[in-house]
N, C-alpha and C positions, 0 to 999 in steps of 0.2 A: 385072595385075603387082601382086605381094607389097609391101603400103604400110608398112614400116615404123612412121610417127609414129600412120597407123588401126590399126596390129596394137598399138601400145604402149597405145596411149585407150583402146581395146576391151578392154585388159588392165583396166588401173589403172580402166575402168567396174565391171567384173565382180567384183574383188576386196572393190569398195564395194559391194558382193550381201551380206546378211550372208543367209548358210547351211550354217550347223553342222549332223552330220545328222540329220535329221526334220524340220525346216526348210526346205526345196527349192522354198518356194512362188514368193516373189519372184522366186528364180532362175530357175527356170523358164517364167515368164509373161515374162520378158525376154525369153529364149532364143526362145521360141517367137514372139515379136515379129519376133524377127532375121532367126527363118530362114522365115516366110514371106513376108519381106520380100525373099529369094530367091526364091517361087513356089515353095518346097515343102508339099506337103503334112502337114501336124502333127498329131499323135495323143497324147494321155496312155493311158497301159496301165491299168488299175486302179489298181495298187501307186501309178501318178503317175509312172514314165519317164516321160520324153519321146522317142518316135521321129519321125524324120522322113526324108519318101522325096521324088524325082521322079517313080517310076512305071512307071521305065524297069527293063527286064529285067537280069539279071545283074550287081546291083548292087553296089558294096563298101560298107561299114560302117565309118564310120568313129566311133571311142565316143571317151568322158571319162566322167568323176563331174562331178555337181553339187554336194555336199558336199563342208564341209573341216571339220577340227579343227577342237575349242577349241586358245589363245582367240582366235575367231578372227571377235569383234565390233568393228565399228567399226574394221576395216582402215583404216589411212592410208598411202597408197602414194605412198614419196618415188622418184625419178628419181636417183639420185644415178653417171656417166659414163652408162657401159656395164652397171649392176644396176639392176635395182629392189627396193627391200627397205622391210615395217615403219618404224614410229614406236620398233619396240624391244618393245611392250608385248603386242602379236598375231604370227599368224603371218601370213604376210604371204597364203594361200590360191593359192600358185599351184599348190600341188597343191589339185583339177586345171584351175584355170581357165588356165593356160599351155595345156593342153592344148584345153581351148573356146576358148580364143583365137585358137589357132591354127587349127582346122577353121574356123571361122566366117571367115578371114582369108583362108584358101585358097579356099572357098566364093566369096566374094563375088569374090576376083581372077577364079577362071573364069569368073564370071558377068559381072562388068564387062568380059572380054575378050570376051567372047561366041566361045569357041574350043571343040574338039569336046572330050568328055572321054565318059567312062561314068560309066554311072546309081551312081545317089549315092545311100544311106541311113545315115542318121545315128539314135546313140541315146547320148540324155544321161541317166544315174541315178543314183537317189537312192541316199542313207545305203553310200556304198561304204566307206568311212571304219570301218564300225564292223562289218565282217565279208563284205561284196558283200552286203548285205543287195537292193537293189536290182536287183540283177542276177540275184541267184537266183529275186526272183519277178517279173522282167521275163516277159512277153507274146511265148515268141516266133512265134507264129501270125502276129505282127506286120510279121515279118522275113524278108528272101527270098536275104540275101547268103550267100553261103557262107563267105566272106574279110573279119575285122574286123581295120583296127588298131586298134588301142587307146594313144591317146598320157594315159600316165599315168606313162611313166620318170624314173627322176632324171637329172640328166645332158644333156647334148646329145643333138641327135635320132639322129646318128649310133649310138648309144649302145642297142643291143636286148638285152633280155632273154628271156634262152638259156635258164635254166628258172628255175621254181618251186617253192616247197614244198606239201606237207600240212599242215594247221592244224587239230592239232586245239584246242581249248577244253576246260576243265571246270574243273565247278562241283563245290563237297566243301563240304556244310554237317555241322556237327558239332554237334549236341546235347550240351547235359552238364544240370547241375540250380542252380537260382539256388540262394543265401540269404545270409542275410547280412555281407556282408566283415569286420567288427568285431566282431561278436556272436558269430555260430555258420557260421563259416567251413569248417569240418572237415564241416559237414553238404551242404556243397557241391561241388561237382563243375565247373571251369572251362574252358568250351569253346575261352575263349582258351588255354588250357595247351594242350590235347588239342590244338589246331589248331598249335600252335608245334612242339609231337614230329612231328606229320607232316608239318610243313614242313623239319623239321633231317632227314628222311629221303630226301625229294627235291632232284635237285640242278639247279644254275642255272647260268645263263647259259650262254655259245658251248659246245658238246661236244663239237664237230669242224664242219668247213669248211663240212657242208651244215643243224647242228642245232642247236638252242635251246631253250631251256625254262627259262619265265619265272614267277613269282608274283607275279602282276599288281594285283590288291587284298584288303586283307580288311577285313572287314566285321562288330563283334561288338560286345557286351554294351552294359550301359544306360545305368548311371550308376556312377561313382566307387565308391561304398559294395556294391556287389552284386556277386558272383560271377555271372561272366558264365554264360547260358546258353547262348546259340547265338552262331558265330560264321560267317559262309561266306567260304571259297576262293576265288578267280576265279585263274583259270590257264592257262597251254598254254604248247605245245610244238612245233615245227616242223621240217622233215626229208625232202628229197632221197629220204631212201634209206626204204624201205618194213621191210626191215627191222628197220632201227632205229628208226620208229616204232613198230611191233610189240612191241620190249624196251625202249620207255620206257611202252607200256601195261601191259605186265607188272608195272615196275619199281613204279607207281603205285599197281596192285593189290596187290602184294607190300606195302609200306606204309603205308598203310590198314588190311590185316590185321595185321601188325604193332602201329598204332597199338590196334585195337580190343578184341585180347588184353591189351594194357596194361592198357585202361580200359573193364571189361567192363560198365559201367552205361551209359557212351552210345552214341548213335547217329551213327554215318558216312553219311551217302547222296552219296554218287557219280553227276556223270552225268556226262561224254565223250561230248564233238557234234565232227564236223567242218566245219569251217566251209567249204575248198576244197580242190582235189584238187593233184597234184604235177604237173608236163610238161615235160617236156623236146625243143627245139626238133631237128627231123630235117631232111636235110640236102634233103631234097626236100618240107618245105614249102611249098604256097604262098605264102600270105603272107608265109612270111619271105626267099621269094625277091621277089616283088612290090617290098617294103621293099629289097631289097638294091640290085636293080634301076634304082630312083628314087636310093636316096642315092647310088651310082656315077655315073649321069646327070646328078648334084648335083657331079660333084667329093670326095665324103666315104666316108670308108673306115669300112666299118659294123665296129663292135665290137660281138664278144660276149660278156654280163656275165651269169651266175647272178645271182638276186636270193632276200634273207632274206623276202621280203612278196609278198602275194595282190594280183593285182586282178582287173578282171571281165575280164579275160584267160583267168582259170583257167576263168571259168565259161562263155566260149561254146568252147572247146575240151570242154571235157565235154560240153557243149551239141550236138557234132560240127564247129564251125565251123573253120577255119584261123585263130588269131588268134595275132597277133604285139603286142609291148609296144615301145614305143619309148622314147627321152626327150623331156621337154618342155623342157630350159630351167631346172626347178625343183633347185636344191639346198639343204640344211637343211631339206629336209621333213619336218612335225611339230613346230618348235620357234621361238623369238621369233627366231631368229638367221635363217630362210628369206632368201632371195633367186632373184631371176632375170637372166640373163647375157641382156641384149638380143639384139644377132648372133647369140647361142640359137636364141634365141624366133623370130627369123626364120629360121632356118632349119629349125624346126621346121613354118614356114607354109611354107617351100618344099619338105619334102617332102613335105606333106599337099597340097599343089599339084599339085606332080609324079607324087602314084598319083593323083587323077583325070585325070590327063591323057596316063595310060598307054591304050590302046587293047589293048594285049592284056599278059594276066600273063601 
């Protein structure tokens, strides 16, 4: 039986374990201890991802990630009625420790009740928040599941991510020429000025209902009185429309060419890289049908919602698995105003438990 108090304690305990991207070891050790306590075999792949299994055939994969965004150190959770919040100086860490906690509670419920259940695999990944890095480096030879449920969506458990975009990151390095800004600035060629010219030629914000473009960071210059020699621009664009993505690639290329013509003595080196690929759920998707059936059995109405973000589900689907992302009771992700709705967290654990107790997909 799902135990609300135990679930809340698990969650509040886990969010107090610092696990920013790249520093998940303490979290992995705690999860290993808990999973082994259920009798599961737990292994780590060469990248540090955690994989657990009960060794039975045709398992269902339950997945969440171990890392959090910053500011995520020294989280102090507080319970206010049916909500869990941080003290306002950090994120709460519900993304994705809600998902982790729900999986752990469902496993504990199934094992303590000693009820029939399907085969179980669990994957807790590293560095999801910095580009699904852990999942992209996951040793898939350690998994046998053909279907995955990823507990990493915003909102209630009934909220299913119906589609996710392709994400293109880009890095543009501008090299000009340094000079003393007060003595001989005319001998310089400001990389910051050139970067500004480029940025004004690029789109920003939401371009349409399924496309966004963003300049995330600009790094450049050395000291106040020197004409900046180098500047690096980091940005991204996302869309669920392949033709739109191709158009944005062309737009970036044309903007670069224009600025190169304006500043022939400068160097502009660009690198575009795909972090994850788009998907849209189909009516006959196996994992989706499994989740819909479980939700309806719990009296919850499935709600399909497109997302502008990516999850490990993008990677699982790219690797040929039927994967679906569900909500995990978290709201206001990646902000210090993040909060978790406890009844929704309980529903998430109930959904996970119901999925495990299903005998047929």
